[in-house]
C-alpha positions as CSV (number, residue, x, y, z in Angstrom):
1,M,66.7,85.7,106.7
2,N,68.0,85.2,103.0
3,M,70.7,87.6,101.7
4,T,70.3,88.6,97.9
5,A,73.5,89.3,95.8
6,E,72.1,92.9,96.0
7,M,71.9,93.2,99.7
8,S,75.5,91.7,99.7
9,R,76.8,94.0,97.4
10,T,75.3,97.1,99.4
11,L,76.9,95.6,102.7
12,N,80.3,95.0,100.9
13,A,80.0,98.7,99.7
14,L,79.2,100.3,102.9
15,G,82.3,98.0,104.8
16,M,84.6,99.4,102.1
17,L,83.3,102.8,102.7
18,A,83.9,102.1,106.6
19,V,87.5,101.1,105.7
20,C,88.1,104.2,103.6
21,V,86.8,106.3,106.5
22,V,89.5,104.9,108.6
23,L,92.3,105.4,106.2
24,I,91.3,108.9,105.5
25,L,91.4,109.9,109.2
26,A,94.7,108.4,109.5
27,Y,95.7,110.6,106.4
28,V,94.3,113.7,108.4
29,Y,96.3,113.0,111.2
30,Q,99.4,112.4,109.0
31,V,98.8,115.8,107.2
32,A,97.2,118.2,109.3
33,L,99.0,117.3,112.7
34,Y,102.0,115.8,111.0
35,E,102.1,112.6,112.6
36,L,103.9,110.2,110.4
37,P,103.0,106.7,110.6
38,C,105.5,104.3,112.2
39,P,106.6,101.3,110.1
40,L,103.9,99.2,112.3
41,C,101.0,102.0,111.3
42,L,102.2,101.5,107.7
43,L,101.6,97.6,108.2
44,Q,98.2,98.4,109.7
45,R,97.4,100.4,106.7
46,V,98.6,97.5,104.4
47,G,95.6,95.5,106.3
48,F,93.2,97.8,105.6
49,V,94.1,98.1,102.0
50,A,93.9,94.1,101.6
51,V,90.4,94.2,103.3
52,G,89.5,96.9,100.9
53,F,90.9,94.7,97.8
54,G,88.7,91.6,99.1
55,L,85.6,94.1,99.4
56,G,86.4,95.4,95.9
57,L,86.4,91.9,94.4
58,N,83.0,91.1,96.0
59,L,81.8,94.4,94.5
60,L,83.4,93.4,90.9
61,Y,82.8,89.9,90.6
62,G,79.9,89.1,93.1
63,A,80.1,87.7,96.9
64,R,82.6,84.6,96.9
65,P,83.8,82.7,100.1
66,R,87.6,83.2,98.6
67,N,87.1,86.8,98.6
68,Y,85.6,86.8,102.5
69,G,88.6,84.4,103.2
70,L,91.2,87.0,101.6
71,M,89.6,89.6,103.9
72,L,89.5,87.3,107.0
73,I,93.5,86.9,106.4
74,A,93.9,90.8,105.8
75,A,92.1,91.3,108.9
76,I,93.9,88.7,111.0
77,F,97.1,90.0,109.8
78,G,96.2,93.6,110.8
79,V,94.9,92.7,114.0
80,S,98.1,91.0,115.0
81,V,100.2,94.0,113.8
82,S,97.9,96.3,116.0
83,I,98.1,94.1,118.9
84,R,101.9,94.0,118.5
85,Q,102.0,97.4,119.0
86,I,99.3,97.7,121.6
87,L,101.7,95.7,123.7
88,L,104.8,97.7,123.0
89,H,103.2,100.7,124.5
90,I,100.9,99.0,127.3
91,V,103.5,98.9,130.1
92,P,103.3,102.2,132.1
93,G,106.3,104.5,131.3
94,T,107.0,103.2,127.8
95,G,105.0,106.1,126.1
96,H,102.8,106.0,123.4
97,Y,103.0,106.8,119.7
98,G,100.6,109.5,118.0
99,S,97.6,111.6,119.6
100,P,94.8,109.8,121.0
101,V,91.4,109.8,119.3
102,L,88.6,109.9,121.6
103,G,91.1,108.4,124.3
104,L,92.7,105.7,122.2
105,H,95.5,105.5,119.9
106,Y,95.2,104.7,116.2
107,Y,96.7,101.1,116.7
108,T,94.3,100.3,119.6
109,W,91.4,101.8,117.1
110,A,92.8,99.9,114.3
111,G,92.7,96.6,116.3
112,I,89.0,97.0,117.3
113,F,88.2,97.7,113.6
114,F,90.2,94.6,112.5
115,F,88.0,92.4,115.2
116,L,85.0,94.1,114.0
117,I,85.9,93.3,110.1
118,I,86.8,89.9,111.5
119,L,83.4,89.6,112.9
120,G,81.5,90.9,110.1
121,T,83.0,88.6,107.5
122,A,82.4,85.7,109.6
123,V,78.9,86.8,109.6
124,M,78.6,87.4,105.8
125,L,80.0,83.9,105.3
126,L,76.9,82.5,106.8
127,F,74.4,83.9,104.0
128,E,74.7,81.4,101.2
129,G,72.0,83.1,99.0
130,Q,74.5,85.8,98.1
131,Y,76.7,83.1,96.2
132,R,73.8,82.0,93.4
133,S,75.3,82.1,90.3
134,A,72.6,83.3,88.5
135,E,72.1,86.4,90.7
136,Q,75.6,86.9,90.6
137,A,75.5,87.4,86.7
138,A,73.0,89.7,86.9
139,D,74.8,91.5,89.7
140,R,78.1,91.9,87.8
141,Q,75.9,93.8,85.3
142,R,74.5,96.2,87.7
143,F,77.9,97.3,89.0
144,G,77.8,100.3,86.5
145,G,74.8,101.3,88.0
146,S,75.2,101.2,91.6
147,N,76.5,104.6,92.8
148,L,77.2,103.6,96.2
149,A,79.7,100.5,94.6
150,K,81.1,102.8,92.5
151,V,82.2,105.5,94.7
152,S,83.6,103.1,97.6
153,F,85.3,101.4,95.1
154,F,87.3,104.1,93.3
155,L,87.6,105.8,97.0
156,M,89.5,102.8,98.1
157,L,91.4,102.5,95.0
158,G,92.5,106.2,95.4
159,L,93.5,105.7,99.1
160,A,95.3,102.4,98.1
161,L,97.7,104.6,95.7
162,V,97.9,107.3,98.0
163,N,99.1,104.8,100.8
164,A,101.9,103.6,98.3
165,V,103.1,107.3,97.6
166,S,102.8,108.2,101.0
167,T,105.2,105.2,102.2
168,L,107.6,105.8,99.4
169,L,107.9,109.7,100.6
170,E,108.1,108.5,104.0
171,C,110.5,105.8,103.4
172,G,112.2,106.4,100.3
173,P,113.2,102.8,98.8
174,G,114.7,101.6,101.7
175,I,113.6,100.5,105.6
176,C,111.2,102.9,107.3
177,A,112.8,105.2,110.1
178,D,111.2,104.2,113.6
179,P,110.5,106.6,114.8
180,P,110.0,108.6,111.5
181,T,110.8,112.3,111.8
182,D,110.4,113.3,108.5
183,Y,109.7,112.3,104.8
184,E,113.1,110.5,103.9
185,L,112.6,110.6,99.9
186,I,111.7,114.7,99.8
187,D,114.8,115.2,102.1
188,K,117.0,113.0,99.9
189,M,115.6,115.0,96.7
190,E,116.5,118.5,98.4
191,K,119.8,117.3,99.4
192,D,120.5,116.2,96.0
193,G,118.8,119.0,94.2
């Protein structure tokens, strides 16, 4: 099967939407259930945002092996952090962090999703047809007409910004509390004001 640049763009946009869904669900738990992310959870979110950055580069400039390489590095970082957190809570009696979703905690789901990102990215690297420069040049001009690419790109951009603001509110300018109990910066501003 020969993958065209347009097919690659669609798959990259769908991948970005999947990453956005993971981040949105994390924010829903954070806001609705007041489950503040721990420092390791925040690092996993950074991994997802970095994967989104690689996908965004593919959407803006056409698929390139280096963009997929960036995604692989980000996903390896993310799966390493999630495995670290899984190992912290795997011993009976050590407890867990956060509410389970369908029987698994966020960090376990993150590990599964990062593994799937690594697998999907490796598969995408196999299709050389998406890298043809003539198709990429024409594909770059189509970005304005691709609603799926636009929506996924700007949604990811917004979620990255929300992640930065949320982390600043939770941790303030210093090191994040482990486990977090409140939004440090908001508490500090209320005490000062």
